[in-house]
C-alpha positions, 0 to 999 in steps of 0.5 A: 477741229471739224469731224474727222471721218475714217474707215477701218477694216479687218476680215469682213468687218468695216468700221466707220469712225467719226472723231471730234474734240470732246470728253472721251465718250465712245459710242459704237452703233448707238451704244456705249463701248462697254455695252457693245463690246462686253469682253474687256480684251476687245475694249483694250484692243480698241482703246490701244491707239488712244492709250499709246498716244495719250489722247484717251480723254481728248476726243469723242468717238462715234463709230458704225461697225458692220459685218464679221464677228466681234474680233473682226469688228474690234480690229476694224475699229482699232484701225479706224481710230488709229487712222483718225488720230493721224488725220487729227495730228500728223505727229502721232504717225510714227508712234502708231506706225511703230506699234503696228496700228496703222497696218491693215491686217490682210488675212482673210478666210480661205475659200472652200474648194470643190471636192473637199470638206472645207478649204484644206480639209479633205473628205475621208479617204477609203482604200477599200 
């Protein structure tokens, strides 16, 4: 199997994922996964496509993540890994689809409106 390259996005974060046969090593921005994502919740979210499809030790993953914050980056990486697994083995598509791992989360930050403090918050109203 040659390298499989996919892209995952969430909020403003973009993850480029390279999947290749290996021992299960995961590198994010030239750092090991547990060094880049120090919070275990993020690591579990990223590994969820691999644990669900029982391919945890089969592939080496190298990823470049940019933009957004840790939550967005973890979500982008999760989607990128799920897409790469489907590209590697089409039989995994139903499993990942049913778990909702192939769906791009469309939620984005709402823009700030003029005449208001934020997107929905107004300036304080004064009657007098």
